ROSE-4610 file (N, C-alpha, C; in Angstrom, 1 decimal, always signed):
// ROSE-4610
residu = [M/M/M/T/T/T/K/K/K/A/A/A/T/T/T/Y/Y/Y/K/K/K/D/D/D/T/T/T/D/D/D/E/E/E/A/A/A/N/N/N/M/M/M/L/L/L/P/P/P/L/L/L/V/V/V/Y/Y/Y/E/E/E/Q/Q/Q/R/R/R/I/I/I/N/N/N/R/R/R/E/E/E/Q/Q/Q/T/T/T/N/N/N/R/R/R/A/A/A/Y/Y/Y/D/D/D/L/L/L/A/A/A/I/I/I/S/S/S/N/N/N/A/A/A/E/E/E/T/T/T/I/I/I/E/E/E/T/T/T/A/A/A/Y/Y/Y/I/I/I/A/A/A/H/H/H/E/E/E/W/W/W/L/L/L/S/S/S/E/E/E/K/K/K/F/F/F/Y/Y/Y/R/R/R/R/R/R/N/N/N/G/G/G/N/N/N/K/K/K/L/L/L/N/N/N/S/S/S/E/E/E/A/A/A/R/R/R/A/A/A/L/L/L/L/L/L/R/R/R/D/D/D/L/L/L/G/G/G/W/W/W/D/D/D/G/G/G/D/D/D/N/N/N/E/E/E/D/D/D/D/D/D/T/T/T/L/L/L/L/L/L/E/E/E/V/V/V/K/K/K/D/D/D/R/R/R/M/M/M/I/I/I/K/K/K/T/T/T/P/P/P/L/L/L/E/E/E/V/V/V/T/T/T/V/V/V/L/L/L/G/G/G/E/E/E/K/K/K/V/V/V/N/N/N/D/D/D/R/R/R/W/W/W/D/D/D/V/V/V/T/T/T/G/G/G/A/A/A/I/I/I/F/F/F/L/L/L/L/L/L/H/H/H/T/T/T/G/G/G/G/G/G/P/P/P/A/A/A/V/V/V/R/R/R/I/I/I/V/V/V/A/A/A/S/S/S/N/N/N/H/H/H/D/D/D/G/G/G/Y/Y/Y/E/E/E/T/T/T/V/V/V/S/S/S/N/N/N/T/T/T/T/T/T/L/L/L/E/E/E/C/C/C/Q/Q/Q/D/D/D/W/W/W/F/F/F/T/T/T/Q/Q/Q/W/W/W/E/E/E/P/P/P/V/V/V/T/T/T/V/V/V/T/T/T/D/D/D/Q/Q/Q/Q/Q/Q/Q/Q/Q/A/A/A/A/A/A/L/L/L/E/E/E/W/W/W/F/F/F/V/V/V/S/S/S/L/L/L/F/F/F/Y/Y/Y/I/I/I/G/G/G/E/E/E/E/E/E]
num = [1/1/1/2/2/2/3/3/3/4/4/4/5/5/5/6/6/6/7/7/7/8/8/8/9/9/9/10/10/10/11/11/11/12/12/12/13/13/13/14/14/14/15/15/15/16/16/16/17/17/17/18/18/18/19/19/19/20/20/20/21/21/21/22/22/22/23/23/23/24/24/24/25/25/25/26/26/26/27/27/27/28/28/28/29/29/29/30/30/30/31/31/31/32/32/32/33/33/33/34/34/34/35/35/35/36/36/36/37/37/37/38/38/38/39/39/39/40/40/40/41/41/41/42/42/42/43/43/43/44/44/44/45/45/45/46/46/46/47/47/47/48/48/48/49/49/49/50/50/50/51/51/51/52/52/52/53/53/53/54/54/54/55/55/55/56/56/56/57/57/57/58/58/58/59/59/59/60/60/60/61/61/61/62/62/62/63/63/63/64/64/64/65/65/65/66/66/66/67/67/67/68/68/68/69/69/69/70/70/70/71/71/71/72/72/72/73/73/73/74/74/74/75/75/75/76/76/76/77/77/77/78/78/78/79/79/79/80/80/80/81/81/81/82/82/82/83/83/83/84/84/84/85/85/85/86/86/86/87/87/87/88/88/88/89/89/89/90/90/90/91/91/91/92/92/92/93/93/93/94/94/94/95/95/95/96/96/96/97/97/97/98/98/98/99/99/99/100/100/100/101/101/101/102/102/102/103/103/103/104/104/104/105/105/105/106/106/106/107/107/107/108/108/108/109/109/109/110/110/110/111/111/111/112/112/112/113/113/113/114/114/114/115/115/115/116/116/116/117/117/117/118/118/118/119/119/119/120/120/120/121/121/121/122/122/122/123/123/123/124/124/124/125/125/125/126/126/126/127/127/127/128/128/128/129/129/129/130/130/130/131/131/131/132/132/132/133/133/133/134/134/134/135/135/135/136/136/136/137/137/137/138/138/138/139/139/139/140/140/140/141/141/141/142/142/142/143/143/143/144/144/144/145/145/145/146/146/146/147/147/147/148/148/148/149/149/149/150/150/150/151/151/151/152/152/152/153/153/153/154/154/154/155/155/155/156/156/156/157/157/157/158/158/158/159/159/159/160/160/160/161/161/161/162/162/162/163/163/163/164/164/164/165/165/165/166/166/166/167/167/167/168/168/168/169/169/169/170/170/170/171/171/171/172/172/172/173/173/173/174/174/174/175/175/175/176/176/176/177/177/177/178/178/178/179/179/179]
x = [+0.9/+0.1/+0.4/+0.7/+1.2/+0.6/+1.6/+1.0/+1.3/+0.1/+0.2/+0.9/+1.9/+3.0/+2.6/+2.8/+3.3/+3.9/+4.4/+6.2/+6.0/+4.9/+5.3/+4.3/+4.1/+3.1/+1.9/+1.8/+0.9/+0.1/+0.2/-0.4/-1.3/-0.7/-0.8/-1.5/-2.1/-2.1/-3.8/-4.0/-4.9/-6.3/-6.4/-7.5/-8.2/-7.5/-8.2/-8.7/-7.9/-8.2/-9.5/-9.7/-10.7/-12.2/-11.9/-13.1/-13.7/-12.9/-12.9/-13.7/-13.7/-13.9/-15.8/-15.5/-16.8/-17.9/-17.5/-18.2/-18.9/-17.6/-18.2/-19.2/-18.7/-19.9/-21.2/-21.1/-22.5/-23.4/-22.5/-22.5/-23.2/-22.4/-23.1/-23.9/-24.9/-26.1/-27.3/-26.7/-27.5/-28.1/-26.8/-27.2/-28.1/-27.5/-28.3/-29.7/-30.0/-31.2/-32.1/-31.6/-32.2/-32.4/-31.8/-32.0/-33.0/-32.6/-33.9/-35.4/-35.4/-36.6/-37.2/-36.0/-36.7/-37.0/-36.5/-37.0/-38.1/-38.4/-39.7/-40.7/-40.6/-41.4/-42.4/-40.8/-41.1/-42.3/-41.7/-42.1/-43.5/-44.1/-45.4/-46.5/-45.9/-46.3/-46.9/-45.7/-45.4/-47.0/-46.6/-48.4/-49.4/-49.5/-51.2/-51.1/-50.1/-50.4/-50.9/-50.1/-50.0/-51.3/-52.1/-52.9/-54.2/-54.3/-55.3/-55.7/-54.4/-54.0/-54.6/-55.0/-54.6/-56.3/-57.0/-58.0/-58.5/-58.4/-57.6/-57.2/-55.8/-55.2/-56.0/-56.8/-58.4/-58.9/-59.2/-60.4/-60.0/-59.0/-58.4/-58.0/-58.3/-57.9/-57.3/-56.4/-55.2/-55.2/-54.8/-54.5/-53.8/-53.9/-53.3/-52.3/-50.6/-50.5/-50.8/-50.8/-50.9/-51.0/-49.4/-48.8/-49.3/-49.6/-49.8/-51.5/-52.5/-53.7/-53.5/-52.7/-53.2/-52.4/-52.0/-51.2/-52.9/-53.6/-54.5/-56.0/-55.9/-56.8/-55.8/-54.7/-54.1/-54.6/-54.5/-54.9/-55.9/-57.4/-58.7/-59.5/-58.3/-59.1/-60.9/-61.9/-63.0/-63.6/-62.9/-63.2/-64.0/-64.5/-64.8/-63.8/-62.6/-62.3/-60.6/-60.6/-58.9/-58.7/-58.7/-58.1/-57.5/-57.8/-57.8/-56.6/-57.3/-55.6/-54.8/-55.0/-53.2/-52.8/-53.4/-52.7/-51.8/-52.6/-52.2/-50.6/-50.9/-49.8/-48.3/-48.7/-47.6/-47.2/-47.9/-47.6/-46.5/-47.4/-46.2/-45.1/-45.0/-43.5/-42.6/-43.4/-43.0/-42.2/-42.8/-42.9/-41.4/-40.9/-39.5/-38.5/-38.1/-36.9/-36.0/-35.1/-35.1/-34.6/-33.9/-33.2/-32.3/-33.2/-32.9/-31.5/-30.8/-29.4/-29.6/-29.6/-29.5/-28.5/-27.5/-26.3/-26.6/-25.6/-25.3/-24.2/-23.9/-22.9/-23.3/-22.5/-22.7/-21.8/-23.2/-22.9/-23.7/-22.6/-23.0/-23.7/-23.6/-24.2/-25.7/-25.5/-26.8/-26.3/-27.5/-27.2/-27.8/-27.0/-27.8/-27.7/-29.0/-29.6/-28.5/-27.5/-26.4/-27.4/-27.9/-28.4/-28.9/-29.7/-29.8/-29.8/-29.7/-29.5/-30.3/-31.5/-32.2/-31.8/-31.9/-31.4/-32.2/-32.8/-33.9/-33.7/-32.0/-31.6/-30.5/-30.0/-29.1/-28.5/-27.0/-26.0/-26.1/-25.7/-25.4/-26.8/-27.4/-27.1/-27.7/-27.2/-28.0/-28.5/-28.9/-29.6/-30.4/-29.2/-29.6/-30.2/-30.8/-31.3/-30.3/-29.2/-28.7/-29.3/-29.9/-30.3/-29.0/-29.3/-28.8/-29.7/-29.4/-29.9/-29.3/-29.5/-28.8/-29.6/-30.7/-31.6/-31.6/-30.5/-30.9/-32.2/-33.0/-34.2/-34.2/-35.2/-34.9/-35.5/-35.4/-36.1/-34.6/-34.9/-33.2/-33.6/-32.7/-33.4/-32.4/-32.1/-30.7/-30.5/-31.1/-31.6/-30.6/-30.2/-29.4/-29.9/-30.0/-30.3/-28.4/-28.7/-27.0/-26.8/-26.2/-26.7/-24.5/-24.9/-23.4/-23.6/-22.9/-23.6/-21.3/-21.6/-20.1/-19.2/-18.2/-17.1/-16.6/-17.5/-17.6/-18.4/-17.5/-18.0/-19.6/-20.2/-21.5/-21.4/-22.1/-22.0/-23.3/-23.9/-25.1/-25.7/-27.0/-27.2/-28.1/-28.4/-28.9/-30.6/-31.2/-33.1/-33.5/-34.6/-35.2/-35.8/-36.2/-37.0/-37.6/-38.5/-39.6/-39.6/-38.4/-37.9/-37.4/-36.3/-36.1/-37.4/-37.8/-39.2/-39.8/-39.7/-40.1/-39.6/-38.2/-37.2/-37.5/-37.7/-37.4/-39.1/-40.0/-41.1/-41.4/-40.2/-40.2/-39.7/-38.6/-37.5/-38.7/-39.4/-40.0/-40.6/-41.4/-42.2/-42.2/-40.4/-39.9/-39.4/-39.9/-39.3/-37.9/-37.1/-35.4/-35.2/-34.7/-34.7/-35.7/-35.1/-34.5/-36.2/-36.0/-37.6/-38.6]
y = [-1.3/-0.2/+1.3/+2.5/+3.4/+4.1/+5.0/+6.3/+7.9/+8.5/+9.2/+10.6/+11.5/+12.3/+13.4/+14.6/+16.0/+16.2/+17.2/+17.4/+18.6/+19.6/+20.6/+21.5/+23.0/+22.9/+23.9/+24.3/+24.7/+24.0/+22.6/+21.3/+20.7/+20.8/+20.6/+21.1/+22.8/+23.4/+23.9/+22.7/+23.0/+22.8/+21.7/+21.0/+21.7/+22.7/+23.5/+24.3/+25.2/+25.8/+26.3/+25.0/+24.6/+24.2/+23.7/+23.6/+24.8/+25.6/+27.0/+27.9/+27.7/+28.2/+28.2/+26.7/+25.9/+26.6/+26.4/+27.1/+28.3/+29.5/+30.7/+30.7/+29.6/+30.4/+29.7/+28.5/+28.1/+29.4/+29.7/+31.2/+32.0/+32.1/+33.9/+33.4/+31.9/+31.9/+31.9/+31.4/+31.5/+33.0/+33.8/+35.2/+35.6/+35.6/+35.7/+35.5/+33.9/+34.0/+35.2/+34.8/+35.2/+37.0/+37.3/+38.8/+38.9/+38.1/+37.5/+37.5/+36.4/+36.1/+38.0/+38.8/+39.8/+41.1/+40.7/+41.7/+41.0/+39.9/+39.1/+40.0/+39.7/+40.3/+41.7/+42.8/+44.1/+44.0/+43.6/+43.6/+43.3/+41.9/+41.4/+42.8/+43.2/+44.9/+45.1/+45.7/+47.3/+46.8/+45.5/+45.3/+45.1/+44.9/+44.6/+46.6/+47.3/+48.4/+49.3/+49.0/+49.9/+49.1/+48.0/+47.5/+48.5/+48.2/+48.7/+50.3/+51.1/+52.2/+53.3/+52.1/+52.4/+52.3/+52.2/+51.2/+51.4/+52.1/+53.1/+51.1/+50.6/+49.8/+48.2/+48.3/+47.2/+46.9/+48.3/+48.1/+47.5/+47.4/+47.5/+46.0/+44.6/+43.4/+43.2/+44.3/+43.5/+42.5/+41.2/+41.1/+40.5/+40.4/+40.4/+39.1/+39.2/+37.5/+36.8/+35.4/+34.9/+35.7/+35.8/+36.7/+37.8/+39.0/+39.8/+39.4/+38.5/+38.3/+38.1/+36.5/+36.4/+37.1/+38.3/+39.4/+40.5/+41.0/+41.5/+40.8/+39.6/+38.4/+38.6/+38.2/+38.3/+39.9/+41.0/+42.7/+42.4/+41.9/+42.0/+43.0/+43.3/+43.6/+43.2/+43.7/+42.9/+43.1/+44.1/+44.7/+46.4/+47.0/+47.8/+48.8/+48.3/+49.3/+49.1/+49.9/+50.0/+51.2/+52.4/+53.0/+52.5/+51.4/+51.1/+49.7/+49.3/+48.5/+48.6/+49.5/+50.5/+50.7/+51.8/+52.0/+50.3/+49.7/+48.8/+47.7/+47.7/+47.5/+48.7/+50.0/+50.9/+50.6/+50.4/+49.5/+48.4/+47.8/+46.4/+46.2/+47.6/+47.4/+48.1/+49.3/+50.1/+50.0/+48.7/+48.1/+47.1/+47.1/+45.7/+45.9/+47.2/+47.3/+47.1/+46.4/+46.4/+47.3/+48.5/+49.2/+50.3/+51.9/+52.7/+53.6/+53.6/+54.5/+55.8/+57.3/+57.5/+58.8/+58.8/+59.4/+60.7/+61.3/+62.7/+62.8/+64.8/+65.3/+66.9/+67.6/+68.7/+69.9/+70.6/+71.9/+73.3/+73.7/+75.3/+75.4/+74.1/+74.4/+73.2/+72.8/+71.8/+70.3/+69.6/+68.1/+68.0/+68.1/+67.7/+65.6/+65.2/+63.6/+63.4/+62.8/+61.9/+60.7/+60.2/+58.8/+57.8/+56.7/+55.6/+54.5/+53.9/+52.2/+51.7/+50.5/+49.9/+48.7/+48.1/+46.8/+45.4/+44.7/+44.0/+42.7/+42.5/+40.8/+41.1/+40.4/+40.9/+39.0/+39.5/+37.9/+37.5/+35.9/+35.0/+34.7/+34.9/+36.0/+37.4/+38.5/+39.1/+40.1/+41.4/+41.6/+43.1/+44.3/+45.5/+45.9/+47.2/+48.8/+49.6/+49.8/+50.9/+51.7/+53.3/+54.0/+55.2/+56.0/+56.9/+58.3/+60.0/+61.0/+62.0/+62.1/+62.9/+64.2/+64.0/+65.8/+66.0/+66.2/+67.4/+67.5/+67.0/+66.5/+65.4/+65.9/+64.7/+63.2/+63.0/+62.0/+60.8/+59.9/+59.0/+58.1/+57.6/+56.7/+56.0/+55.9/+54.9/+53.5/+52.8/+51.8/+50.1/+50.3/+48.6/+48.0/+46.2/+45.7/+45.0/+44.3/+43.4/+42.8/+42.2/+40.8/+40.6/+39.6/+39.5/+38.0/+37.3/+35.9/+36.9/+35.4/+36.2/+36.0/+37.1/+37.2/+37.2/+38.1/+38.1/+39.7/+40.6/+41.7/+42.1/+43.1/+43.3/+43.1/+42.4/+42.4/+42.6/+43.8/+43.8/+43.1/+42.6/+41.5/+42.2/+41.3/+42.0/+41.3/+42.5/+42.2/+42.5/+42.1/+42.7/+43.9/+44.5/+46.0/+46.4/+45.2/+45.4/+45.0/+44.5/+44.4/+46.1/+46.7/+47.0/+49.2/+48.7/+49.7/+49.2/+48.1/+48.1/+48.3/+47.9/+49.0/+50.1/+51.1/+52.9/+52.4/+52.2/+52.8/+52.1/+51.4/+50.7/+52.1/+52.3/+53.3/+55.2/+55.1/+56.1/+56.3/+55.5/+55.3/+56.0/+55.8/+57.0/+57.8/+59.0/+60.4/+60.5/+60.9/+60.6/+62.4/+62.6/+64.4/+64.8/+66.2/+66.3/+66.7/+66.9/+66.2/+67.7]
z = [-0.2/-0.1/-0.2/-0.8/-0.9/+0.1/+0.2/+1.7/+0.4/+0.7/-0.1/+0.6/+0.1/+0.8/-0.6/+1.0/-0.2/-0.4/-1.6/-1.7/-1.2/-1.7/-1.2/-0.1/+0.2/+1.7/+0.0/-0.5/-1.4/-1.4/-1.8/-2.1/-0.8/+0.0/+1.5/+2.2/+2.0/+2.3/+0.8/+0.1/-0.6/-0.1/+0.6/+1.0/+2.0/+3.1/+3.7/+3.7/+2.2/+1.0/+1.0/+0.0/-1.2/+0.4/+0.8/+2.3/+2.6/+2.3/+2.9/+2.0/+0.9/+0.0/-0.1/-0.2/-0.4/+0.9/+2.3/+3.2/+3.0/+2.5/+1.9/+0.8/+0.1/-0.9/-0.3/+0.2/+0.8/+1.8/+2.3/+3.7/+2.7/+1.4/+0.1/-0.1/-0.8/-0.7/+0.5/+0.9/+2.3/+2.8/+2.7/+2.6/+1.5/+0.4/-0.8/-0.9/-1.0/-0.9/+0.5/+1.4/+2.4/+1.7/+1.5/+0.9/-0.4/-1.1/-2.3/-2.0/-0.6/+0.0/+0.5/+1.0/+1.6/+0.3/-0.2/-1.9/-2.6/-2.4/-2.5/-2.3/-0.5/+1.0/+0.2/+0.2/-0.5/-1.2/-2.5/-3.6/-3.9/-3.1/-2.5/-2.6/-0.8/-0.2/-1.7/-2.2/-3.1/-4.2/-4.7/-5.9/-4.8/-4.2/-3.4/-2.9/-2.8/-2.3/-4.1/-5.0/-6.3/-6.5/-6.2/-7.1/-6.6/-5.1/-4.1/-4.6/-4.5/-4.8/-6.1/-7.0/-8.5/-9.5/-8.6/-9.5/-11.0/-11.2/-13.0/-13.1/-12.7/-13.0/-12.7/-11.9/-11.4/-12.4/-13.1/-14.0/-14.8/-15.6/-16.7/-16.6/-15.8/-15.6/-15.1/-14.6/-14.3/-12.4/-13.3/-11.6/-10.5/-9.5/-8.4/-8.3/-8.1/-8.4/-6.7/-6.6/-5.6/-4.2/-3.8/-2.7/-2.6/-3.2/-3.4/-2.5/-3.4/-3.0/-1.4/-1.1/+0.1/+1.4/+0.9/+2.1/+2.2/+0.9/+1.6/+1.7/+1.8/+2.6/+4.1/+4.0/+5.5/+6.8/+5.9/+6.4/+6.8/+5.9/+6.1/+5.4/+3.7/+2.2/+2.5/+2.3/+1.6/+0.6/+0.0/-1.1/-0.8/+0.0/+0.4/+1.1/+1.6/+2.6/+2.2/+0.9/+0.4/+1.1/+1.4/+2.7/+3.2/+5.0/+5.9/+5.2/+3.9/+3.9/+3.7/+2.6/+2.3/+3.4/+4.6/+5.6/+6.5/+6.3/+6.5/+6.6/+5.1/+3.9/+4.6/+4.4/+4.9/+6.5/+7.1/+8.8/+8.8/+8.2/+8.1/+7.7/+6.6/+5.6/+6.9/+7.2/+8.8/+10.0/+9.9/+10.9/+11.3/+9.5/+9.2/+9.7/+8.9/+9.7/+11.1/+11.4/+13.0/+13.1/+12.3/+12.3/+11.2/+11.3/+11.1/+11.5/+10.2/+10.3/+9.7/+9.9/+9.2/+8.7/+7.7/+7.3/+6.2/+7.4/+6.9/+7.2/+7.1/+7.1/+7.1/+8.1/+9.2/+7.8/+7.1/+6.1/+7.0/+7.0/+8.1/+8.9/+10.0/+11.1/+10.8/+10.4/+9.5/+9.2/+9.9/+8.6/+7.7/+6.6/+4.9/+4.9/+4.9/+5.1/+3.6/+3.2/+2.7/+2.1/+3.1/+2.5/+4.1/+3.5/+5.1/+5.4/+5.9/+6.0/+6.6/+6.5/+6.4/+6.9/+8.1/+8.5/+9.1/+7.9/+8.0/+8.6/+8.4/+9.1/+9.9/+11.0/+11.6/+12.0/+11.9/+12.3/+11.4/+10.7/+10.2/+9.4/+8.3/+7.4/+7.7/+7.5/+7.8/+5.8/+6.5/+5.4/+5.6/+4.5/+4.4/+3.4/+3.3/+2.3/+2.4/+1.5/+1.8/+0.7/+1.2/+0.4/+0.3/-0.9/-0.7/-1.2/-1.4/-1.1/-2.7/-3.1/-4.5/-4.5/-4.1/-4.6/-3.2/-2.4/-1.5/-0.8/-0.7/+0.0/+1.4/+2.5/+3.3/+2.6/+1.4/+0.7/+0.2/-0.1/-0.1/-1.2/-2.1/-3.7/-4.2/-4.6/-5.6/-3.7/-3.9/-3.2/-3.7/-3.4/-3.4/-1.6/-2.3/-1.6/-1.3/+0.2/+0.3/+1.2/+1.4/+2.1/+2.8/+3.7/+4.3/+5.0/+5.5/+6.2/+7.1/+8.2/+9.4/+8.7/+8.8/+8.5/+6.9/+6.6/+5.1/+4.9/+4.3/+3.3/+2.6/+2.7/+2.6/+1.4/+0.6/-0.9/-1.8/-2.9/-3.0/-3.6/-3.9/-4.1/-5.7/-6.8/-8.1/-7.6/-8.1/-8.2/-9.7/-9.4/-11.0/-10.9/-12.3/-12.0/-11.6/-11.8/-10.0/-8.3/-8.5/-7.1/-6.6/-7.6/-7.7/-7.4/-7.8/-7.7/-6.6/-6.1/-5.1/-3.9/-3.8/-3.0/-2.6/-3.6/-4.0/-3.1/-3.4/-2.4/-1.3/-0.7/+1.0/+1.2/+1.1/+1.4/+1.6/+0.2/+0.3/+1.3/+2.5/+3.5/+4.5/+4.9/+5.9/+5.3/+6.5/+6.4/+7.0/+6.1/+6.9/+6.9/+7.9/+8.3/+9.6/+9.8/+10.8/+11.9/+13.2/+14.0/+13.4]
């Protein structure tokens, strides 16, 4: 029987490196999956909100997907209570972040908002929405969904156009400015 031996240190250390890369890839996928799940949840609320607030949209035969229909049913929509249900959709989304951090810079003894971070999940994996302000008002835009797992950097998550619109709608629900 021949015993396997490693002739140089690079080859000897290869197995732990491959194992570590595999673990990191699995962690990234787990964080990515959680981020996409959050994007889909926000997208569902966005679709339900838009459908309820646009009677014209509904009259033209546009149908709700099953997730948005289930959300409206869960919020008690009976076909007539649109205003109350719209408030419930917004309220549920406003309660979603674990933390909102407002970013700013001091200019002439006044704080100007430069963005905000909406922390949706902590730990491993973690998910957040980073939004920046480019219009000089207390509104934030240019949203990016990001995820990370233990001992990894925050990574941007690619979302669909509709999910991007939903993230921007979500961020717009928050007033980010001076009290």
